[in-house]
C-alpha positions as CSV (number, residue, x, y, z in Angstrom):
1,X,-19.1,-36.9,22.4
2,X,-20.5,-33.7,20.9
3,X,-19.6,-34.9,17.5
4,X,-21.4,-38.2,18.1
5,X,-24.6,-36.5,19.3
6,X,-24.5,-34.2,16.2
7,X,-24.0,-37.2,13.9
8,X,-26.9,-39.1,15.6
9,X,-29.2,-36.0,15.3
10,X,-28.4,-35.5,11.6
11,X,-28.9,-39.2,11.0
12,X,-32.4,-39.1,12.7
13,X,-33.3,-35.9,10.7
14,X,-32.2,-37.5,7.4
15,X,-34.1,-40.8,8.2
16,X,-37.3,-38.9,9.1
17,X,-36.9,-36.7,6.0
18,X,-36.6,-39.8,3.7
19,X,-39.6,-41.5,5.4
20,X,-41.7,-38.4,5.2
21,X,-40.8,-37.9,1.5
22,X,-41.7,-41.6,0.8
23,X,-45.0,-41.1,2.6
24,X,-45.7,-37.9,0.7
25,X,-44.9,-39.6,-2.6
26,X,-47.3,-42.5,-1.8
27,X,-50.1,-40.0,-1.0
28,X,-49.6,-38.3,-4.3
29,X,-49.4,-41.5,-6.3
30,X,-52.1,-43.6,-4.7
31,X,-55.8,-43.4,-5.3
32,X,-56.9,-41.7,-2.1
33,X,-59.5,-39.3,-1.0
34,X,-58.6,-35.9,0.4
35,X,-58.0,-37.4,3.9
36,X,-55.6,-40.0,2.6
37,X,-58.2,-42.9,2.8
38,X,-57.7,-45.8,0.4
39,X,-60.2,-47.9,-1.5
40,X,-63.1,-45.6,-0.6
41,X,-62.9,-47.0,3.0
42,X,-63.3,-50.6,2.0
43,X,-61.5,-53.3,3.9
44,X,-58.6,-54.7,1.8
45,X,-58.3,-57.9,3.8
46,X,-62.0,-58.8,3.3
47,X,-61.5,-59.2,-0.5
48,X,-59.2,-62.1,0.4
49,X,-61.0,-63.6,3.4
50,X,-64.6,-63.2,2.4
51,X,-64.2,-62.9,-1.4
52,X,-66.2,-59.6,-1.5
53,X,-66.0,-55.9,-0.9
54,X,-66.8,-54.9,2.6
55,X,-67.0,-51.4,4.1
56,X,-64.4,-50.8,6.7
57,X,-65.4,-49.1,10.0
58,X,-64.4,-45.6,10.8
59,X,-63.0,-46.6,14.2
60,X,-60.9,-49.5,12.9
61,X,-58.1,-47.9,10.8
62,X,-54.4,-48.2,10.1
63,X,-52.1,-45.7,8.6
64,X,-49.5,-47.5,6.5
65,X,-46.8,-45.3,4.9
66,X,-49.1,-42.3,4.6
67,X,-52.1,-44.3,3.4
68,X,-55.1,-44.9,5.6
69,X,-57.0,-48.1,5.4
70,X,-60.3,-49.0,7.1
71,X,-61.2,-52.5,8.3
72,X,-64.4,-54.3,9.1
73,X,-62.7,-56.1,12.1
74,X,-59.7,-55.7,14.3
75,X,-58.6,-59.2,13.1
76,X,-58.5,-57.8,9.5
77,X,-56.5,-54.8,10.7
78,X,-54.0,-57.0,12.5
79,X,-53.6,-59.3,9.4
80,X,-52.9,-56.2,7.2
81,X,-50.5,-54.8,9.8
82,X,-48.6,-58.1,9.8
83,X,-48.3,-58.3,6.0
84,X,-49.3,-55.1,4.2
85,X,-47.9,-56.0,0.8
86,X,-50.1,-59.1,0.8
87,X,-53.3,-57.0,1.0
88,X,-52.6,-53.6,-0.6
89,X,-54.3,-53.2,-4.0
90,X,-52.1,-53.2,-7.0
91,X,-51.2,-50.0,-8.9
92,X,-51.9,-47.8,-6.0
93,X,-55.6,-48.7,-6.0
94,X,-56.1,-47.3,-9.5
95,X,-58.0,-49.2,-12.2
96,X,-55.9,-52.1,-13.3
97,X,-57.4,-52.1,-16.8
98,X,-56.7,-48.4,-17.4
99,X,-53.1,-48.9,-16.1
100,X,-52.6,-51.7,-18.5
101,X,-54.4,-50.2,-21.5
102,X,-53.0,-46.6,-21.4
103,X,-51.1,-46.1,-18.2
104,X,-53.7,-43.7,-16.9
105,X,-54.8,-43.4,-13.3
106,X,-58.5,-44.0,-13.4
107,X,-60.9,-44.2,-10.4
108,X,-62.4,-47.5,-9.4
109,X,-65.5,-49.1,-8.1
110,X,-64.4,-50.9,-4.9
111,X,-67.0,-53.7,-5.6
112,X,-65.4,-54.6,-8.9
113,X,-62.2,-56.5,-8.3
114,X,-60.3,-59.6,-9.0
115,X,-57.6,-61.5,-7.1
116,X,-54.9,-62.8,-9.4
117,X,-51.9,-64.8,-8.0
118,X,-52.7,-63.6,-4.5
119,X,-52.9,-59.9,-5.5
120,X,-55.9,-57.5,-5.4
121,X,-56.8,-55.7,-8.6
122,X,-59.5,-53.0,-8.7
123,X,-61.5,-51.8,-11.7
124,X,-63.6,-49.0,-13.0
125,X,-67.3,-49.9,-13.4
126,X,-69.6,-47.0,-14.1
127,X,-71.8,-45.8,-17.0
128,X,-72.2,-49.3,-18.6
129,X,-68.4,-49.7,-18.7
130,X,-67.2,-52.6,-16.5
131,X,-63.5,-52.7,-17.3
132,X,-63.1,-56.0,-15.5
133,X,-64.9,-57.7,-18.4
134,X,-62.4,-56.2,-20.9
135,X,-59.5,-57.1,-18.6
136,X,-60.6,-60.7,-18.5
137,X,-60.5,-60.9,-22.3
138,X,-56.7,-60.1,-22.4
139,X,-55.5,-60.3,-18.8
140,X,-52.0,-61.5,-19.5
141,X,-51.2,-58.7,-21.9
142,X,-52.9,-56.0,-19.9
143,X,-51.3,-57.1,-16.6
144,X,-47.8,-57.1,-18.2
145,X,-48.5,-53.6,-19.5
146,X,-49.9,-52.4,-16.2
147,X,-46.9,-53.7,-14.3
148,X,-44.6,-51.7,-16.7
149,X,-46.7,-48.6,-16.6
150,X,-46.9,-48.6,-12.8
151,X,-43.2,-49.0,-12.4
152,X,-42.8,-45.8,-14.4
153,X,-45.4,-43.9,-12.4
154,X,-45.2,-45.1,-8.8
155,X,-42.2,-43.2,-7.6
156,X,-42.7,-40.0,-9.5
157,X,-43.7,-37.0,-7.3
């Protein structure tokens, strides 16, 4: 009995450790502010349901694997909770164009986005440099490169 309890405790500690490590890795790799907030507080579900960037509310949040998301409505939060992979931005919320062009993690403008094949892509758009326009000129090639680059980067601490 004592051995069973010890085994269960060790299993729980190991599981928690792996989960915490996964959460910490996500926090380091994703485009988050200092508090762990994603997409500058914009609602990830609204991009799909309303077709535009909408500020999330401070009192409607969800922590998913160490990343905090804000939502405009509780219905959006519930939709995200039911299917996070459907709504999370690609490449950890970094600029899709930069990820495809050079593999760099570049900040985004939450209002500059595109939905491709049911996935959310965010882009840098400042100082007369709207990378979505450049992405659109060579989307297939840039997306393929971005996918490869993100696979190399996403799990590195």
